[in-house]
C-alpha positions as CSV (number, residue, x, y, z in Angstrom):
1,M,185.4,112.7,181.1
2,H,186.7,116.0,182.5
3,F,185.3,117.6,185.6
4,E,186.3,120.9,187.2
5,E,185.2,122.7,190.3
6,E,183.6,126.0,190.0
7,S,186.3,128.6,189.7
8,F,186.5,131.8,191.6
9,P,188.9,134.7,191.1
10,V,192.1,134.3,193.1
11,T,194.3,137.1,194.1
12,A,198.0,137.0,193.5
13,A,198.6,137.0,197.3
14,A,196.5,133.8,197.7
15,A,198.1,131.9,194.9
16,P,201.5,133.2,193.7
17,S,202.2,132.5,190.1
18,S,205.3,130.6,191.0
19,S,203.4,127.9,192.9
20,V,202.9,124.6,191.0
21,I,199.9,122.4,191.9
22,P,201.0,118.8,192.0
23,K,199.6,116.5,189.3
24,R,199.1,112.9,190.2
25,E,197.9,109.7,188.5
26,L,195.8,107.2,190.4
27,S,194.4,103.8,189.5
28,V,190.7,103.4,190.4
29,D,188.7,100.3,189.5
30,V,186.0,102.2,187.6
31,T,184.1,100.0,185.2
32,H,181.2,102.2,184.0
33,E,179.7,105.7,184.1
34,G,178.1,105.1,187.5
35,C,181.6,104.4,188.9
36,S,183.0,107.6,187.4
37,N,180.1,109.6,188.8
38,A,180.9,108.3,192.2
39,V,184.6,109.3,191.7
40,A,183.5,112.8,190.6
41,R,181.1,113.1,193.6
42,V,183.7,112.3,196.3
43,L,186.4,114.5,194.7
44,N,184.0,117.5,194.3
45,K,183.0,117.1,197.9
46,L,186.6,117.1,199.0
47,G,187.1,120.4,197.0
48,G,190.3,121.9,195.7
49,V,190.7,119.1,193.1
50,Q,190.7,119.3,189.3
51,F,190.6,115.9,187.7
52,D,190.2,113.8,184.6
53,I,188.7,110.3,184.6
54,D,190.0,107.9,182.0
55,L,187.3,105.2,182.2
56,P,188.8,102.8,179.6
57,N,192.2,102.8,181.4
58,K,190.8,103.0,184.9
59,K,192.8,106.0,185.8
60,V,192.1,109.4,187.5
61,C,194.6,112.3,187.0
62,T,194.4,115.0,189.6
63,S,195.7,118.5,190.1
64,S,195.5,119.2,193.8
65,E,197.3,120.5,196.9
66,H,195.9,117.6,198.8
67,S,198.3,114.8,199.9
68,V,198.3,111.4,198.1
69,D,197.0,109.9,201.3
70,T,194.0,112.3,201.4
71,L,193.3,111.5,197.7
72,L,193.5,107.8,198.3
73,E,191.3,107.9,201.3
74,T,188.7,110.1,199.5
75,L,188.6,107.9,196.4
76,G,188.4,104.8,198.7
77,K,185.0,106.1,199.8
78,T,183.7,105.0,196.4
79,G,184.2,101.4,197.5
80,K,186.5,100.8,194.5
81,A,190.1,99.6,194.6
82,V,192.4,102.5,194.5
83,S,196.2,102.9,194.2
84,Y,198.7,105.7,193.5
85,L,200.5,105.3,190.2
86,G,202.9,108.4,190.5
87,P,203.2,112.0,189.5
88,K,201.8,112.9,186.1
């Protein structure tokens, strides 16, 4: 499943083309679509995150300026086991 936030035009001053948004891979114990909906809900509420949920492999790949700790804390709100796997 692929989820994206609503996108708004960004000026070059706000986001220089040379900046790279970190991509990270996290393990989340998602077992069914309800779990993936919970993941989508908390990440969308956090904002500033583009993500893909790989339900069969129980992984979430993110593109975000948020720290790993913030992503882990946010995903932890789902009540599922969460861990950081590394950069994507």
